[in-house]
C-alpha positions in Angstrom: 10.3 -44.3 2.4 9.5 -41.2 0.4 12.0 -38.3 0.6 10.1 -35.1 1.5 13.0 -32.7 0.9 12.3 -29.7 -1.2 14.1 -29.7 -4.5 15.0 -26.2 -5.6 14.5 -27.1 -9.3 10.8 -27.6 -8.6 10.4 -23.8 -8.3 10.6 -21.3 -11.1 13.5 -19.0 -11.1 12.7 -15.6 -9.6 13.8 -12.5 -11.6 14.8 -10.0 -9.0 14.1 -7.0 -11.3 10.6 -8.3 -12.0 10.0 -8.8 -8.3 11.1 -5.3 -7.4 9.0 -3.8 -10.2 6.0 -5.8 -9.0 6.6 -4.6 -5.4 6.8 -1.0 -6.6 3.5 -1.3 -8.6 1.8 -2.8 -5.6 3.1 -0.1 -3.2 1.8 2.6 -5.6 -1.6 1.0 -5.9 -1.9 0.7 -2.1 -0.8 4.3 -1.7 -3.3 5.5 -4.3 -6.1 3.5 -2.6 -5.2 4.9 0.8 -5.1 8.4 -0.6 -8.6 7.9 -2.0 -9.8 6.7 1.4 -8.3 9.6 3.2 -9.9 12.0 0.7 -13.3 10.5 1.4 -12.7 10.8 5.1 -11.6 14.4 4.7 -14.8 15.2 2.8 -16.7 13.5 5.6 -14.9 15.5 8.3 -15.7 18.7 6.4 -19.3 17.7 6.2 -19.4 17.0 9.9 -17.5 20.1 10.6 -14.9 18.1 12.6 -11.9 20.3 12.6 -9.7 17.9 14.6 -10.4 15.0 12.3 -9.8 17.2 9.3 -6.4 18.3 10.6 -5.4 14.8 11.4 -6.4 13.5 8.0 -4.8 16.3 6.1 -1.5 15.6 8.0 -1.8 11.9 7.2 -2.4 12.7 3.6 0.7 15.0 3.5 2.8 12.3 5.1 1.6 9.7 2.7 2.3 12.0 -0.3 5.8 12.7 1.0 6.7 9.0 0.8 
């Protein structure tokens, strides 16, 4: 019978520092992408003269920038 147990030596060792840096880079990229999306939506709300949407989006952008 074949043993299906996972052998920890089968996996590469994880460098915690590299993992944290990768997570930070990914978070920054996602935030930058979301900021771009919000900017486009703000432009659209201005074009549509939608004050409520504009105020909501600018608040969201401020909150995102504060993080």
